[in-house]
C-alpha positions in Angstrom: 14.4 11.3 26.8 12.4 12.8 23.8 11.3 11.4 20.5 13.6 11.7 17.5 12.0 14.4 15.5 11.6 13.0 12.0 7.8 13.3 11.5 5.9 16.6 10.8 3.0 16.3 13.2 -0.5 17.6 13.2 -1.4 19.0 16.7 -4.0 16.2 17.2 -3.9 13.3 19.7 -5.9 10.4 18.5 -7.0 8.3 21.5 -9.9 6.1 20.1 -11.1 4.7 16.8 -14.0 2.7 15.4 -14.9 1.9 11.8 -14.0 4.8 9.6 -13.8 7.3 12.5 -11.2 8.4 15.1 -11.6 10.7 18.1 -9.1 13.0 19.8 -8.5 13.5 23.5 -11.3 16.2 23.6 -13.8 13.8 22.1 -13.8 15.5 18.7 -14.7 13.0 15.9 -12.8 12.8 12.6 -13.6 10.9 9.4 -10.6 8.9 8.4 -10.2 8.9 4.7 -6.5 8.0 4.9 -6.4 4.9 7.1 -3.0 5.6 8.4 -1.2 5.3 5.1 -3.6 2.6 3.7 -3.1 0.4 6.8 -6.7 0.2 8.0 -8.3 -2.3 5.7 -11.3 -3.6 7.6 -12.1 -0.6 9.8 -10.6 0.5 13.1 -11.1 -1.9 16.1 -13.3 -4.3 14.1 -14.9 -6.6 16.7 -13.7 -9.8 14.9 -10.2 -8.4 14.7 -10.2 -7.5 18.4 -11.6 -10.9 19.4 -9.1 -12.9 17.2 -6.1 -11.1 18.8 -7.5 -11.4 22.3 -8.1 -15.1 22.0 -4.6 -15.6 20.6 -3.0 -13.5 23.3 -4.5 -15.9 25.9 -3.0 -18.9 24.1 0.4 -18.0 22.7 1.7 -14.5 21.9 5.1 -15.5 20.6 7.5 -18.3 19.9 10.4 -18.4 17.4 10.4 -19.9 13.9 12.5 -22.7 15.2 9.3 -24.7 15.8 6.2 -25.5 13.9 3.6 -22.8 14.3 0.4 -24.2 12.8 -1.3 -20.8 12.6 1.2 -19.9 9.9 0.0 -22.7 7.7 -3.6 -21.6 8.4 -2.8 -18.1 7.2 -0.9 -19.4 4.1 -3.9 -21.5 3.1 -6.5 -18.8 3.5 -4.2 -16.2 1.8 -3.8 -18.4 -1.1 -7.5 -18.9 -1.5 -8.4 -15.2 -1.1 -5.6 -13.9 -3.3 -6.1 -16.6 -6.0 -2.4 -17.6 -5.7 -2.8 -21.0 -4.1 0.3 -22.5 -5.7 2.6 -19.8 -4.4 4.7 -20.0 -1.3 4.6 -17.6 1.7 7.4 -15.9 3.7 6.2 -13.8 6.6 8.0 -10.7 7.9 7.0 -7.4 9.6 6.8 -4.4 7.3 6.6 -3.3 3.7 10.2 -2.2 3.5 11.2 -5.6 4.9 9.0 -7.4 2.4 10.6 -5.6 -0.5 14.0 -6.1 1.0 13.5 -9.9 1.1 11.9 -9.9 -2.3 15.0 -8.2 -3.9 17.4 -10.4 -2.0 15.5 -13.6 -3.0 15.6 -12.4 -6.7 19.3 -12.0 -6.5 19.8 -15.4 -4.9 17.5 -17.0 -7.5 19.2 -15.4 -10.6 22.8 -15.0 -9.3 22.6 -11.4 -10.6 22.9 -7.9 -9.1 21.1 -5.4 -11.3 17.6 -4.2 -10.4 15.2 -2.1 -12.5 13.0 0.4 -10.7 11.0 3.3 -11.9 10.7 7.1 -11.7 8.6 8.3 -8.7 8.8 4.8 -7.1 8.7 4.3 -3.3 9.5 0.9 -1.9 10.6 1.6 1.7 13.4 3.1 3.8 15.7 0.1 4.6 18.9 -0.5 2.7 17.8 -2.2 -0.6 14.2 -0.9 -0.4 15.4 2.7 -0.3 18.0 2.1 -3.0 15.1 1.3 -5.4 13.1 4.3 -4.2 13.3 7.4 -6.4 13.8 10.0 -3.8 17.5 11.0 -3.3 16.6 13.0 -0.1 16.0 9.8 1.9 18.8 7.8 0.4 21.8 7.9 2.7 25.3 7.6 1.2 25.6 4.0 2.5 22.4 3.1 0.6 23.7 4.3 -2.8 24.5 1.5 -5.2 25.3 1.2 -8.9 23.2 -2.0 -9.0 19.9 0.0 -9.4 18.8 1.7 -12.6 15.7 4.0 -12.7 13.7 3.9 -15.9 10.7 6.1 -16.8 7.4 4.8 -15.4 5.1 3.3 -18.1 7.7 3.6 -20.8 7.7 0.2 -22.5 10.3 1.2 -25.1 12.8 2.3 -22.5 12.2 -1.0 -20.6 12.7 -3.2 -23.7 15.8 -1.3 -24.8 17.4 -1.6 -21.4 16.7 -5.4 -21.3 18.2 -5.8 -24.8 21.4 -4.1 -23.7 21.7 -5.5 -20.2 19.3 -8.5 -19.9 21.8 -11.1 -18.7 22.7 -8.8 -15.7 19.1 -8.0 -14.5 18.0 -9.9 -11.3 14.6 -8.2 -11.0 12.2 -5.5 -12.0 10.3 -4.1 -9.0 7.1 -2.0 -9.7 4.1 -0.7 -7.9 0.8 -1.5 -9.6 -0.3 2.0 -8.5 2.4 4.3 -7.1 1.2 5.6 -3.7 3.8 8.0 -2.4 4.6 8.9 -6.0 1.1 10.4 -6.4 -1.4 7.7 -7.4 0.2 7.0 -10.7 -1.3 3.9 -12.4 0.8 1.4 -14.2 -0.7 0.7 -17.6 -1.8 -2.9 -18.1 0.4 -3.1 -21.2 3.4 -1.9 -19.3 3.0 -4.6 -16.6 2.5 -7.2 -19.4 5.7 -5.9 -21.0 7.6 -6.3 -17.7 6.3 -9.9 -17.5 7.4 -10.6 -21.0 10.9 -9.2 -20.6 11.4 -11.0 -17.3 10.3 -14.3 -18.9 12.6 -13.8 -21.9 15.7 -12.8 -19.8 14.9 -15.1 -16.8 14.7 -12.1 -14.5 12.3 -11.9 -11.5 9.1 -9.7 -11.7 8.5 -8.3 -8.2 5.0 -6.7 -7.8 5.0 -4.3 -4.9 1.5 -4.5 -3.5 2.4 -3.0 -0.1 0.0 0.0 -0.6 -1.9 -0.9 -3.7 -2.6 -4.6 -2.8 -4.7 -6.5 -0.3 -8.0 -5.7 -2.0 -7.7 -1.9 -2.0 -8.3 -1.6 -5.7 -11.2 -4.1 -6.0 -8.9 -6.9 -6.9 -6.5 -8.6 -4.4 -3.5 -7.1 -6.1 -3.8 -4.1 -8.4 -1.4 -5.9 -10.7 -4.1 -8.5 -11.3 -5.9 -6.0 -13.6 -3.1 -6.6 -16.1 -3.6 -10.4 -16.0 0.2 -10.8 -15.8 1.4 -13.0 -12.9 4.4 -11.7 -11.0 7.1 -14.0 -9.6 7.0 -12.4 -6.2 4.3 -10.2 -4.6 5.1 -8.0 -1.6 2.4 -7.0 0.9 2.1 -5.3 4.3 0.0 -2.3 5.4 -3.6 -3.6 5.1 -2.5 -7.1 5.8 -2.8 -6.6 9.6 -5.2 -3.7 9.9 -2.7 -1.9 12.1 -0.8 -4.9 13.6 2.7 -5.1 12.1 2.7 -8.0 9.7 4.0 -8.3 6.1 5.0 -11.0 3.7 6.0 -12.0 0.2 4.3 -14.7 -1.8 6.7 -16.5 -4.2 6.0 -18.4 -7.4 6.6 -22.2 -7.2 9.6 -22.1 -9.6 11.6 -20.2 -7.0 13.1 -22.8 -4.6 13.9 -22.1 -0.9 16.9 -23.3 1.0 17.6 -23.1 4.7 19.0 -19.8 5.9 18.4 -17.8 2.7 15.8 -15.6 4.5 15.0 -15.3 8.1 13.2 -13.2 10.7 12.7 -13.1 14.5 9.2 -11.7 14.8 7.8 -12.4 11.3 4.9 -14.9 11.4 4.5 -14.7 15.1 1.1 -16.0 16.4 -0.3 -12.6 17.1 0.6 -11.3 13.7 -0.9 -14.3 12.0 -4.1 -13.9 14.1 -4.4 -10.3 12.9 -3.8 -11.3 9.3 -6.4 -14.1 9.5 -8.9 -11.7 11.0 -8.4 -9.3 8.1 -8.9 -12.0 5.5 -11.9 -13.5 7.3 -13.6 -10.1 7.4 -12.7 -9.3 3.8 -14.5 -12.5 2.8 -17.5 -12.3 5.1 -18.2 -8.6 4.4 -17.3 -8.6 0.7 -14.8 -5.8 1.2 -13.0 -6.1 -2.1 -16.4 -5.6 -3.8 -17.2 -2.7 -1.5 -13.9 -1.1 -2.3 -14.6 -1.1 -6.0 -18.3 0.0 -5.6 -17.6 2.8 -3.1 -14.4 3.8 -4.9 -16.3 4.0 -8.3 -18.9 6.2 -6.6 -16.3 8.6 -5.1 -14.4 8.8 -8.5 -17.6 9.6 -10.4 -18.6 12.4 -8.0 -15.1 13.8 -7.7 -14.8 14.1 -11.4 -17.9 16.3 -11.4 -16.1 18.9 -9.3 -14.4 21.5 -11.6 -12.0 22.6 -8.9 -10.4 19.2 -8.8 -8.0 18.1 -11.5 -6.7 14.8 -12.7 -8.9 12.6 -10.6 -7.6 9.1 -10.9 -7.3 5.8 -9.1 -8.8 2.4 -8.7 -11.1 1.2 -5.9 -10.3 3.1 -2.7 -6.9 4.3 -3.8 -7.7 7.7 -5.3 -5.7 10.9 -6.0 -6.5 14.4 -7.3 -5.1 17.9 -7.4 -7.0 20.9 -6.2 -6.7 24.1 -8.3 -4.0 26.6 -7.2 -6.6 28.7 -5.3 -7.3 25.7 -3.1 -3.7 25.0 -2.2 -4.7 24.7 1.5 -7.6 22.3 0.8 -6.1 19.3 2.6 -5.2 21.3 5.7 -8.6 22.9 5.7 -10.4 19.5 5.4 -8.6 18.5 8.5 -8.9 21.6 10.6 -12.4 22.8 9.5 -14.1 19.6 8.4 -12.3 17.1 10.7 -11.4 14.8 7.9 -8.0 13.0 7.5 -6.6 12.7 4.0 -3.2 12.0 2.6 -0.9 13.8 0.3 1.8 13.3 -2.3 4.2 16.1 -3.2 3.8 18.6 -4.7 0.0 18.9 -4.5 -1.9 15.6 -4.7 -4.5 14.7 -2.2 -4.7 10.9 -1.6 -7.7 9.0 -0.3 -6.8 5.6 1.2 -9.7 4.8 3.6 -10.9 1.5 5.1 -12.1 -1.0 2.5 -15.3 -1.0 4.6 -16.0 2.7 3.9 -19.7 3.0 3.5 -21.6 4.9 0.9 -22.9 7.2 3.7 -19.4 7.9 4.9 -18.2 8.6 1.3 -21.1 11.0 0.8 -20.2 12.7 4.1 -16.7 13.3 2.7 -18.1 14.6 -0.6 -20.4 17.0 1.2 -17.6 18.3 3.4 -15.3 18.6 0.4 -17.9 20.7 -1.5 -18.4 22.9 1.6 -14.7 23.5 1.9 -14.2 24.2 -1.8 -16.9 26.8 -1.8 -15.9 28.4 1.5 -13.3 30.7 -0.1 -15.9 32.0 -2.5 -18.3 32.6 0.4 -15.7 34.4 2.3 -14.8 36.6 -0.7 -18.5 37.5 -1.1 -18.8 38.5 2.6 -15.6 40.6 2.3 -16.9 42.3 -0.8 -19.9 43.5 1.1 
């Protein structure tokens, strides 16, 4: 049997990782400025993370949600404290797509409505409902297509208000990323998020804040939506929640009531997943990682904006995007192959930085030095060729 070929692969085998670095099978070290799609929140193989999982594995790896699992309540309590959403409710699942799927389903249950507003360049996952609200027809199978989703222009308050005025009584939810990740590090304006809050309140719709990539402390606040000071009804989270262990969840405002059977999961909230999530929150607290994300991110942004060959540098905290000038169209590939640095991309030409929230100033400067070297390498080559 062979693997189903759906991923374009770099010819690199990663076999070991620590902090902000990974190593291949030949012992070659790489600086990880991508964190495996914003997943590595506290650093690879953090000792506390490893110990937490090891200890739990010796106690109880799994039992179903048909019994009380006290570690779930422990996670809910700490998550409420760290996120500042202590009066919210927690439902645990396994992935970002599943979190968004459950959020959309819950919104429909709560309102009794079908229509969902999503936005241009959005990405919310690849499962049925999650991909239906994703603005990428290439990954939407015919069975996922539905007339229940409308895409409006991102950051267009007038279009949003007009659609609500015409269709408000049919709208179950608005789902929005505080910063679009796959879409290219596009930041939702604070006023736009406040307008979503106002429209959802007026028309009794559900505001779903997708924090799968832009949440969990990455931007310097727990959710990037928090910058707008407009509380959502449901927040979705995954990726950085488990530092690589599959765990996800939605936190739900107190006015949305549960009933038995409306949501469910086999593996969600299993003891190992909860241990991973607790370890992440504990390290975020003890090492001040949200503060570090903002401080180190601000430093990176300041320095990147000084480089004339990089355009439209934007982001918050350690969620950063920029476009190289046309002459540097291979910059991302060259950073990997020549400088041994992993970065991300968004089509057509955005380079994305999504490193560990524990990225040090020294590692950030190592990246900046390597970036400068790679940017000036073509000019050096041209000079050599001219002689």
